[in-house]
C-alpha positions as CSV (number, residue, x, y, z in Angstrom):
1,M,0.0,0.0,0.0
2,K,1.3,3.4,-0.9
3,S,1.8,6.0,1.8
4,L,-0.7,8.9,2.0
5,I,1.4,11.0,4.3
6,G,3.4,12.7,1.5
7,P,0.5,13.9,-0.6
8,V,-1.4,15.1,2.5
9,M,1.6,17.1,3.7
10,N,2.1,18.6,0.2
11,K,-1.6,19.7,0.2
12,S,-1.2,21.2,3.6
13,H,1.8,23.2,2.6
14,S,0.1,24.5,-0.5
15,L,-3.0,25.6,1.6
16,A,-0.8,27.5,4.1
17,I,1.0,29.3,1.3
18,L,-2.3,30.3,-0.4
19,T,-3.6,31.6,3.0
20,L,-0.5,33.8,3.6
21,L,-0.7,35.2,0.1
22,F,-4.3,36.1,0.6
23,S,-3.6,37.8,3.9
24,F,-0.8,39.9,2.4
25,N,-3.0,41.0,-0.4
26,S,-5.8,42.0,2.1
27,L,-3.4,43.9,4.3
28,A,-2.1,45.7,1.3
29,D,-5.7,46.6,0.2
30,I,-6.4,48.4,3.6
31,S,-3.0,50.1,3.5
32,L,-1.6,48.6,6.6
33,P,2.2,48.5,6.6
34,L,3.8,45.2,6.1
35,P,7.2,44.2,7.5
36,G,9.8,44.6,4.8
37,V,7.3,46.2,2.3
38,P,7.9,49.8,1.2
39,I,5.0,52.3,2.2
40,D,3.3,53.9,-0.8
41,D,2.9,57.6,0.0
42,S,0.0,58.0,-2.4
43,V,-2.0,55.3,-0.6
44,L,-1.3,57.0,2.8
45,E,-2.5,60.4,1.6
46,R,-5.7,58.9,0.1
47,R,-6.4,57.2,3.4
48,M,-5.8,60.4,5.4
49,K,-8.2,62.3,3.2
50,E,-10.9,59.7,3.7
51,S,-10.4,59.8,7.5
52,K,-11.3,63.5,7.6
53,T,-14.8,62.8,6.3
54,N,-15.6,59.3,7.3
55,S,-15.4,58.1,10.9
56,A,-14.1,54.6,11.4
57,F,-16.3,54.3,14.6
58,V,-19.6,56.0,13.8
59,P,-21.1,55.4,10.3
60,G,-21.7,58.7,8.5
61,D,-19.9,60.7,11.1
62,E,-17.5,63.4,10.2
63,F,-14.2,64.4,11.8
64,K,-13.5,68.1,12.3
65,E,-10.1,69.6,12.3
66,V,-9.2,71.3,15.5
67,D,-7.5,74.7,15.2
68,L,-5.0,74.7,18.0
69,T,-4.1,78.4,17.3
70,T,-7.6,79.6,18.4
71,K,-7.9,80.5,22.1
72,K,-10.9,78.7,23.6
73,K,-12.6,79.8,26.8
74,S,-12.4,77.3,29.6
75,V,-15.5,76.1,31.4
76,Y,-13.4,75.2,34.4
77,V,-12.1,78.7,35.2
78,P,-14.9,81.0,36.5
79,E,-13.6,84.1,34.7
80,D,-13.8,82.5,31.3
81,T,-16.9,82.0,29.1
82,D,-17.4,79.3,26.6
83,E,-18.9,79.9,23.2
84,A,-22.2,78.2,24.1
85,G,-22.8,80.7,26.9
86,L,-22.7,78.1,29.6
87,N,-20.7,80.5,31.7
88,S,-22.0,84.0,31.3
89,E,-20.0,87.0,32.6
90,V,-19.1,86.2,36.2
91,T,-19.8,89.1,38.6
92,T,-17.7,89.8,41.7
93,R,-20.5,88.7,43.9
94,E,-20.6,85.2,42.2
95,K,-16.9,84.9,42.6
96,L,-17.2,85.7,46.3
97,K,-20.0,83.1,46.7
98,N,-17.9,80.5,45.1
99,F,-14.8,81.5,47.0
100,G,-12.7,78.5,48.0
101,S,-13.2,76.6,44.8
102,T,-9.9,76.6,43.1
103,V,-8.4,75.2,39.9
104,P,-6.0,72.2,40.6
105,H,-2.4,73.2,41.2
106,S,-3.4,76.9,41.5
107,M,-2.5,77.0,45.2
108,E,1.2,76.4,44.6
109,G,3.1,78.9,46.8
110,G,1.1,78.0,49.9
111,E,1.5,80.6,52.7
112,S,2.5,83.5,50.5
113,Y,-0.5,82.9,48.2
114,Q,-2.9,82.9,51.1
115,R,-1.7,86.3,52.4
116,L,-2.1,87.8,48.9
117,S,-5.5,86.2,48.5
118,N,-6.8,87.7,51.8
119,R,-5.5,91.2,51.0
120,D,-7.0,91.2,47.5
121,L,-10.3,89.8,48.5
122,L,-10.9,92.5,51.1
123,Y,-10.8,95.1,48.4
124,Q,-13.3,93.1,46.3
125,F,-15.7,93.1,49.2
126,Q,-16.2,96.9,48.8
127,G,-19.7,97.5,47.5
128,E,-20.8,93.9,47.4
129,G,-23.0,93.7,50.5
130,S,-26.7,93.8,49.7
131,K,-28.0,93.7,53.3
132,S,-26.9,94.6,56.7
133,F,-27.7,93.5,60.3
134,G,-26.5,95.4,63.4
135,F,-27.2,96.3,67.0
136,Y,-26.3,99.5,68.9
137,Y,-26.7,101.1,72.3
138,I,-28.1,104.7,72.7
139,Q,-27.8,106.4,76.0
140,D,-31.0,108.1,77.3
141,T,-30.4,111.9,77.2
142,Y,-33.7,112.7,75.5
143,D,-35.9,115.5,76.7
144,V,-39.0,114.2,78.4
145,S,-41.7,116.5,79.6
146,D,-45.2,116.2,81.0
147,A,-47.8,118.5,82.5
148,N,-47.1,117.7,86.1
149,G,-43.4,117.0,86.0
150,I,-43.9,113.4,87.3
151,Y,-41.3,112.0,85.0
152,Q,-38.5,114.3,86.2
153,R,-39.4,113.6,89.9
154,T,-39.4,109.9,89.3
155,Y,-36.7,109.2,86.7
156,G,-34.8,112.5,86.6
157,D,-31.0,112.6,86.7
158,N,-30.9,114.4,90.0
159,V,-33.4,112.0,91.7
160,S,-32.0,109.6,94.3
161,Q,-32.1,105.9,93.2
162,A,-33.3,106.9,89.7
163,M,-31.8,105.2,86.7
164,R,-32.2,106.0,82.9
165,G,-30.6,102.9,81.3
166,G,-30.7,103.9,77.7
167,S,-31.9,101.6,74.9
168,V,-30.6,98.8,72.8
169,H,-31.6,98.7,69.1
170,L,-31.6,96.0,66.4
171,S,-31.3,97.2,62.9
172,Y,-31.9,95.6,59.5
173,E,-31.1,97.3,56.1
174,R,-31.7,96.2,52.6
175,Y,-29.9,98.0,49.7
176,W,-31.4,98.5,46.3
177,V,-28.2,100.1,45.1
178,H,-24.8,99.0,46.5
179,N,-21.6,100.1,44.8
180,K,-20.2,103.6,45.0
181,V,-23.2,104.6,47.1
182,F,-25.7,102.6,49.1
183,L,-29.4,103.3,48.8
184,G,-32.2,101.2,50.4
185,W,-34.6,100.9,53.2
186,G,-34.2,99.9,56.8
187,M,-36.0,99.2,60.1
188,N,-35.0,99.5,63.8
189,F,-36.5,98.1,66.9
190,G,-35.4,99.3,70.3
191,V,-35.9,98.5,74.0
192,G,-35.2,101.0,76.7
193,L,-35.7,101.1,80.5
194,S,-35.9,103.7,83.2
195,Q,-36.5,103.1,86.9
196,G,-37.1,105.2,89.9
197,K,-39.0,105.8,93.2
198,G,-42.3,107.5,93.4
199,S,-42.8,110.6,95.5
200,F,-45.5,112.2,97.7
201,T,-46.5,115.6,96.6
202,S,-48.2,118.5,98.4
203,S,-49.5,121.4,96.2
204,G,-47.3,120.2,93.3
205,V,-44.1,120.1,95.4
206,A,-42.3,116.9,96.2
207,A,-42.5,116.3,99.9
208,E,-40.7,113.0,100.2
209,Q,-39.8,109.9,98.2
210,S,-42.0,106.8,98.5
211,T,-40.8,103.2,98.6
212,T,-42.8,102.3,95.4
213,K,-40.6,101.4,92.5
214,F,-41.7,102.4,89.0
215,S,-40.3,100.9,85.8
216,L,-40.8,102.5,82.4
217,W,-40.1,100.6,79.2
218,T,-39.8,102.5,75.9
219,L,-40.3,100.5,72.7
220,P,-39.5,102.5,69.5
221,L,-40.1,100.9,66.0
222,D,-38.7,102.8,63.0
223,L,-39.1,102.4,59.2
224,G,-37.2,104.6,56.8
225,L,-34.9,105.2,53.9
226,V,-31.2,104.6,54.1
227,F,-28.4,106.4,52.3
228,E,-24.7,105.6,52.8
229,V,-21.4,106.6,51.1
230,P,-18.2,104.6,51.5
231,L,-15.1,106.7,52.2
232,G,-12.5,104.4,50.8
233,N,-12.3,100.8,52.1
234,W,-12.1,101.7,55.8
235,L,-15.0,104.1,56.5
236,K,-18.6,104.6,55.6
237,I,-21.0,107.4,56.6
238,G,-24.7,106.9,56.5
239,I,-28.0,108.7,57.3
240,S,-31.5,107.3,57.6
241,G,-34.9,108.6,58.6
242,G,-38.7,108.1,58.4
243,P,-41.8,107.5,60.4
244,S,-41.7,105.9,63.7
245,A,-43.9,104.8,66.6
246,M,-43.1,104.4,70.3
247,G,-44.9,102.3,72.9
248,L,-44.6,103.1,76.6
249,Y,-45.2,100.4,79.3
250,Q,-45.0,101.3,83.0
251,H,-45.6,99.2,86.0
252,R,-45.3,99.7,89.8
253,D,-44.4,97.1,92.4
254,D,-46.8,98.2,95.2
255,K,-49.9,96.7,93.6
256,D,-51.2,93.3,92.7
257,N,-51.5,92.3,89.1
258,R,-55.3,92.3,89.4
259,E,-55.4,95.8,90.8
260,G,-56.0,98.8,88.5
261,G,-53.1,101.1,87.9
262,K,-50.6,98.3,88.1
263,H,-49.7,98.5,84.4
264,L,-50.1,101.5,82.1
265,R,-49.7,101.4,78.4
266,Q,-49.8,104.1,75.6
267,V,-48.5,104.7,72.1
268,S,-47.4,107.7,70.1
269,Y,-46.5,108.1,66.5
270,G,-43.7,110.4,65.4
271,Y,-40.5,110.3,63.4
272,Y,-36.8,109.5,63.8
273,G,-33.4,110.3,62.2
274,R,-30.2,108.4,62.5
275,A,-26.6,109.1,61.4
276,N,-23.6,106.8,61.8
277,L,-20.0,106.4,61.0
278,K,-18.9,102.9,60.2
279,I,-15.3,101.8,60.8
280,S,-14.3,98.6,59.0
281,M,-13.0,95.9,61.4
282,S,-12.4,93.5,58.5
283,H,-9.1,95.3,57.6
284,F,-7.8,94.8,61.1
285,M,-8.6,91.1,61.0
286,P,-8.2,90.0,57.3
287,S,-8.0,86.3,58.1
288,Q,-11.1,86.3,60.2
289,A,-12.9,88.4,57.5
290,V,-12.2,85.7,54.9
291,R,-13.4,82.9,57.2
292,N,-16.6,84.9,57.8
293,L,-17.0,85.2,54.0
294,K,-16.7,81.4,53.5
295,A,-18.9,80.4,56.4
296,Y,-21.6,83.2,56.4
297,T,-21.1,85.2,53.1
298,M,-20.3,88.2,55.4
299,T,-18.5,90.8,53.4
300,K,-17.8,93.4,56.1
301,M,-17.7,93.9,59.9
302,Y,-18.1,97.4,61.2
303,L,-17.7,99.3,64.5
304,T,-20.3,102.1,64.4
305,L,-20.6,105.5,66.1
306,E,-24.3,106.3,66.3
307,A,-26.4,109.5,66.6
308,R,-30.2,109.3,66.9
309,M,-32.9,112.0,66.9
310,Q,-36.5,111.3,67.7
311,E,-39.8,113.1,68.4
312,F,-42.9,111.7,69.9
313,N,-45.6,114.0,71.3
314,N,-48.8,112.2,70.6
315,F,-49.2,110.0,73.7
316,Q,-52.6,109.7,75.4
317,D,-51.2,111.6,78.4
318,D,-49.7,115.1,78.1
319,L,-46.2,113.7,77.5
320,S,-43.5,114.2,74.9
321,I,-40.1,112.5,74.2
322,T,-37.8,114.5,71.9
323,G,-34.2,115.4,71.3
324,Q,-31.1,113.5,70.3
325,S,-28.6,111.1,71.8
326,F,-25.5,109.2,71.0
327,G,-24.2,105.6,71.2
328,L,-22.0,102.8,69.9
329,G,-22.7,99.5,68.0
330,F,-21.7,96.9,65.5
331,A,-22.9,96.2,61.9
332,F,-22.4,93.2,59.6
333,E,-22.9,93.3,55.8
334,Y,-23.8,90.2,53.8
335,L,-24.0,89.2,50.2
């Protein structure tokens, strides 16, 4: 019997050779470089032109050339604006609200960068506060008069054991305009207290002091317009004024709560005026000012010198409270 191994091996060798030839021809058709085969420049140019119009990944898609010489706006940097308008012009207020978000590697320099940042941000705070909250104390040096002189005999400065404690006021201001000038509206609410001993009188003349203790609470409520002008970055002067109302509440300690005359209440309408000088504390404590910005969006802290004028002469009794007085306080501006 003749051996079949030789013919079978010859057929296998022939099939392998045909497969290799077909593979080389296919690779040549798709312009892939072959080891030891010279690259035809015309074929490469043709393939490069085709790649600009037809995507190998998405049928019918087109590649677009990128012009590296054109400066594009970054959507990652707040100051830049992309062509689609995703980031419109960023105001100083938006930058301050987003303070603390930095671009990677932009904090190189560490400590020196932080000092520079604090100093620069303090100047950007100017004119960015849209509302203000504060409190202040006003001493009681107002002129109080009544038909019988009872107030002066009970709470007067020369009366023994009398005390005029002044008043503490809370203030809130909202600015419509806040830049080179500040214009808006504001309201104030105050609480004041005076205490003294009553007196026995004979024919309108004080005979002797009684043991009855009187307490008089004053409750002014103001609503008015506010106008302020910054004087650089350290100072700001402001005036405000408008209608006001004051409530009086008096009680005495010699009567039971159920007895008549224990409590007396009355109200008067009037007007008020206020002037202040604000001294920036943020520039004395720049690091604390930046921390307040990040935590509370507080743009400025102020020490305030206060002057207040008021006039109330429409109480139910023949009583008037007028004049001016001075005080001290604090104010805080926020975005």
